C-alpha positions in Angstrom: -184.1 -101.6 -58.5 -184.3 -104.4 -55.9 -182.6 -107.7 -55.4 -179.3 -108.8 -57.0 -178.4 -105.5 -58.6 -178.9 -103.6 -55.4 -177.0 -106.3 -53.5 -174.0 -106.1 -56.0 -173.8 -102.3 -55.7 -174.1 -102.3 -52.0 -171.3 -104.8 -51.5 -169.1 -103.5 -54.2 -168.8 -100.2 -52.4 -168.6 -101.8 -49.0 -165.7 -103.9 -50.1 -163.9 -100.9 -51.7 -164.3 -98.9 -48.5 -163.2 -101.9 -46.4 -160.0 -102.3 -48.4 -159.1 -98.6 -47.9 -160.1 -98.8 -44.2 -158.0 -101.9 -43.6 -155.0 -100.2 -45.2 -155.6 -97.3 -42.9 -155.9 -99.6 -39.8 -152.6 -101.3 -40.7 -151.0 -97.8 -40.9 -152.5 -96.8 -37.6 -151.1 -99.9 -35.9 -147.7 -99.3 -37.4 -147.6 -95.7 -36.3 -148.9 -96.4 -32.8 -146.4 -99.2 -32.3 -143.5 -96.8 -33.2 -144.6 -94.4 -30.3 -144.4 -97.1 -27.7 -141.2 -98.3 -26.0 -140.8 -102.0 -25.5 -143.5 -102.8 -27.9 -144.3 -106.4 -28.7 -145.9 -108.4 -31.5 -148.9 -108.9 -29.3 -150.0 -105.3 -29.9 -151.0 -106.4 -33.4 -153.5 -108.8 -31.8 -155.4 -105.7 -30.7 -155.3 -104.3 -34.2 -156.8 -107.6 -35.6 -159.4 -107.5 -32.9 -160.4 -104.1 -34.1 -160.6 -105.3 -37.7 -162.6 -108.4 -36.6 -160.1 -110.9 -38.0 -158.3 -112.3 -35.0 -160.3 -115.5 -34.7 -159.6 -116.4 -38.4 -156.0 -115.6 -37.9 -155.7 -117.9 -35.0 -157.3 -120.7 -37.0 -154.5 -120.4 -39.6 -151.5 -119.5 -37.4 -149.9 -121.0 -34.3 -148.1 -117.9 -33.2 -148.5 -114.2 -33.7 -145.8 -111.9 -35.1 -146.0 -108.4 -36.5 -145.1 -109.6 -40.0 -147.7 -112.3 -39.9 -150.4 -110.0 -38.7 -149.7 -107.4 -41.4 -149.5 -110.0 -44.1 -152.8 -111.5 -42.9 -154.6 -108.1 -43.0 -153.0 -106.9 -46.2 -152.8 -109.8 -48.7 -153.9 -113.2 -47.3 -156.3 -115.0 -49.5 -157.5 -116.9 -46.4 -158.7 -113.7 -44.9 -161.9 -112.6 -46.6 -161.4 -109.1 -45.2 -157.8 -108.5 -46.2 -157.1 -105.6 -48.5 -156.5 -107.9 -51.5 -159.6 -110.1 -50.8 -161.7 -107.0 -50.4 -160.6 -105.4 -53.7 -161.1 -108.8 -55.5 -164.6 -109.0 -54.0 -165.3 -105.4 -55.0 -164.3 -106.1 -58.6 -166.3 -109.4 -58.7 -169.5 -107.5 -57.6 -168.7 -104.7 -60.1 -168.6 -107.3 -62.9 -172.0 -108.6 -61.8 -173.5 -105.1 -62.0 -171.4 -103.7 -64.8 -174.3 -102.4 -66.8 -175.3 -100.3 -63.8 -171.9 -98.6 -63.7 -170.4 -95.9 -65.9 -167.4 -96.8 -68.0 -165.2 -94.6 -65.8 -166.3 -96.3 -62.6 -165.7 -99.8 -64.1 -162.2 -98.8 -65.4 -161.2 -97.3 -62.1 -162.4 -100.4 -60.2 -160.6 -102.7 -62.6 -157.5 -100.6 -62.4 -157.6 -100.8 -58.6 -157.8 -104.6 -58.8 -154.9 -104.9 -61.2 -152.7 -102.6 -59.1 -153.5 -104.5 -55.9 -152.8 -107.8 -57.7 -149.3 -106.6 -58.7 -148.5 -104.7 -55.4 -149.6 -107.6 -53.2 -148.3 -110.5 -55.3 -145.5 -111.1 -52.8 -144.9 -110.2 -49.2 -144.5 -106.4 -48.7 -141.4 -105.3 -46.8 -141.5 -102.9 -43.9 -139.6 -100.3 -46.0 -142.2 -100.5 -48.9 -145.3 -100.8 -46.7 -146.1 -97.0 -46.4 -145.9 -96.5 -50.2 -148.0 -99.6 -50.9 -150.7 -98.6 -48.4 -150.7 -95.1 -49.9 -151.1 -96.4 -53.4 -154.0 -98.7 -52.4 -155.8 -95.8 -50.7 -155.3 -93.6 -53.8 -156.8 -96.3 -56.0 -159.9 -96.5 -53.8 -160.2 -92.7 -54.0 -160.1 -92.8 -57.8 -163.1 -95.1 -57.8 -164.9 -92.8 -55.5 -164.0 -89.8 -57.6 -165.3 -91.5 -60.8 -168.5 -92.4 -58.9 -169.1 -88.8 -57.8 -168.2 -87.4 -61.2 -170.0 -89.7 -63.6 -172.9 -91.6 -61.9 -176.5 -90.5 -62.3 -178.1 -89.6 -58.9 -180.6 -92.4 -58.9 -181.2 -95.5 -56.8 -177.9 -97.0 -58.1 -176.0 -94.1 -56.7 -178.0 -94.4 -53.4 -177.0 -98.0 -52.9 -173.4 -97.2 -53.7 -173.4 -94.5 -51.1 -175.2 -96.6 -48.5 -172.6 -99.3 -48.8 -169.8 -96.8 -48.5 -171.0 -94.9 -45.5 -172.1 -98.0 -43.6 -168.6 -99.5 -43.9 -167.0 -96.1 -43.2 -168.9 -95.5 -40.0 -168.1 -99.0 -38.8 -164.4 -98.3 -39.4 -164.3 -95.0 -37.7 -165.9 -96.5 -34.6 -163.4 -99.3 -34.6 -160.3 -97.1 -35.0 -161.5 -94.9 -32.2 -162.1 -97.9 -30.0 -158.7 -99.5 -30.7 -157.0 -96.3 -29.6 -158.9 -95.5 -26.5 -159.7 -98.9 -25.1 -157.1 -101.3 -26.5 -153.9 -99.6 -27.5 -153.5 -97.1 -24.8 -150.8 -98.5 -22.6 -152.4 -97.7 -19.2 -154.7 -95.2 -17.5 -151.5 -93.4 -16.3 -150.7 -92.6 -19.9 -153.9 -90.5 -20.4 -152.9 -87.0 -21.2 -149.2 -87.8 -21.5 -147.0 -87.2 -24.5 -147.6 -90.8 -25.6 -151.3 -90.4 -25.4 -151.2 -87.2 -27.5 -149.0 -88.7 -30.2 -151.4 -91.7 -30.4 -154.4 -89.4 -30.7 -152.7 -87.5 -33.5 -152.0 -90.8 -35.2 -155.7 -91.6 -35.1 -156.4 -88.3 -36.9 -153.9 -89.2 -39.6 -155.4 -92.6 -40.0 -158.7 -91.1 -41.1 -157.2 -88.2 -43.1 -158.5 -85.8 -40.5 -155.3 -84.1 -39.2 -155.5 -81.1 -41.5 -159.2 -80.4 -41.0 -158.8 -80.8 -37.2 -155.9 -78.4 -37.1 -157.9 -75.8 -39.1 -160.6 -76.0 -36.5 -158.7 -76.4 -33.2 -155.1 -75.4 -34.0 -152.0 -77.3 -32.8 -153.2 -77.6 -29.2 -155.8 -80.2 -28.5 -157.5 -82.3 -25.9 -158.6 -86.0 -26.5 -162.2 -84.9 -26.1 -161.8 -82.4 -29.0 -160.6 -85.2 -31.3 -163.3 -87.6 -30.1 -165.9 -84.9 -30.8 -164.4 -84.2 -34.2 -164.6 -87.9 -35.2 -167.9 -88.7 -33.6 -170.2 -85.6 -33.7 -168.8 -83.1 -36.3 -170.9 -83.4 -39.4 -168.4 -81.4 -41.4 -165.8 -84.2 -41.1 -166.5 -86.8 -43.9 -165.4 -89.8 -41.8 -167.1 -88.8 -38.6 -169.9 -91.0 -37.3 -172.4 -88.2 -37.4 -171.5 -87.4 -41.1 -171.7 -91.1 -42.2 -175.0 -91.8 -40.4 -176.5 -88.5 -41.7 -175.6 -89.6 -45.3 -177.0 -93.1 -44.6 -180.3 -91.6 -43.5 -180.3 -89.2 -46.5 -179.8 -91.9 -49.1 -182.2 -94.3 -47.4 -184.7 -91.4 -47.5 -184.1 -91.0 -51.2 -184.9 -94.7 -51.7 -188.1 -94.2 -49.7 -189.1 -91.4 -52.1 -188.2 -93.5 -55.1 -190.0 -96.6 -54.1 -192.9 -94.9 -52.3 -192.4 -96.7 -48.9 -190.5 -96.3 -45.7 -189.0 -99.7 -44.6 -187.6 -100.4 -41.2 -184.0 -99.6 -42.3 -184.8 -95.9 -42.5 -186.2 -95.9 -39.0 -183.1 -97.6 -37.7 -180.8 -95.1 -39.3 -183.0 -92.3 -37.9 -182.9 -93.8 -34.5 -179.1 -94.0 -34.5 -178.8 -90.3 -35.5 -181.4 -89.0 -33.0 -180.5 -91.1 -30.0 -176.7 -91.6 -30.3 -175.4 -88.7 -32.3 -177.3 -85.8 -30.8 -175.5 -85.7 -27.4 -172.4 -83.6 -26.5 -169.1 -85.4 -26.1 -169.1 -85.1 -22.3 -172.3 -87.2 -22.2 -170.6 -89.8 -24.3 -167.5 -89.9 -22.1 -169.7 -90.1 -19.0 -171.5 -93.1 -20.6 -168.1 -94.7 -21.4 -166.5 -94.2 -24.8 -165.8 -97.9 -25.3 -169.3 -98.9 -24.3 -170.7 -96.2 -26.6 -168.6 -97.3 -29.6 -169.6 -101.0 -29.1 -173.2 -100.0 -29.0 -172.8 -98.0 -32.3 -171.0 -101.0 -33.9 -173.9 -103.3 -32.9 -176.5 -100.8 -34.3 -174.6 -100.4 -37.6 -174.5 -104.2 -38.0 -178.2 -104.4 -37.3 -178.9 -101.7 -39.8 -176.8 -103.5 -42.5 -178.8 -106.6 -42.0 -182.1 -104.7 -42.2 -181.1 -103.1 -45.4 -180.5 -106.5 -46.9 -183.9 -107.6 -45.8 -185.8 -104.5 -46.8 -184.4 -104.5 -50.4 -184.5 -108.2 -50.9 -180.8 -108.7 -51.7 -181.1 -112.5 -51.8 -184.1 -112.9 -54.1 
């Protein structure tokens, strides 16, 4: 199953994951801003840098405000990566490959689209923002649940999973980077109460707070959180977990199609070279530099997948 159908499935699930992750990033920025005294609207520039949407924002706006940044990331039609745009793109791709989906998956996707259309028809107030973000995340989770519960484990499912985990790994790396490199007020804040609150906010943003506390208790060090989100394969949003699943599903495609294209080798390379060290080695290398390298490699892997499976033929 090569070409347009594979392309549609891959991007359908990437867009669904992107919508959820952008909602999580907005919530992260909101929570972190609340922990900082004397915060300014410019902090949202850092959040948009993380999401990769700052340049497009600047092309459409003369000045930056918190409200404008949130609206741009949440519901702007001019932003192709906004939550609303991502859900619309997911549904469009779902329509293109509807015969490859179960009825339950299509219905959950269409329901997510209709809910987003209604929730984001007008500007969301700060009071309503947490509830709206929570509803959008839940809609994405319902599509994921329908996928796991009703889809045959074949190449269709593999491409859906590959799109999901490629986007999720990218997001986890970006959220970690925005915390450690961009949003931390200063080197003097490392280890302070502000620093600890922000790290806990990062855990919340990837739904990892409960799992982390089960493993480490209520006392933690930033290195523990970084290890949990980068190297712990039990955590479903960690880089190690996502890349492991990417490698697994690419491996299943290799078995299905009787070949081993370059994309599998690239995923295997990321896992072996960048996710087999301990966290101290990563900090010694430089967490920001490490995360930027991971983001570059994930982007390269995504491009290779599109080439290997002839998405544009």
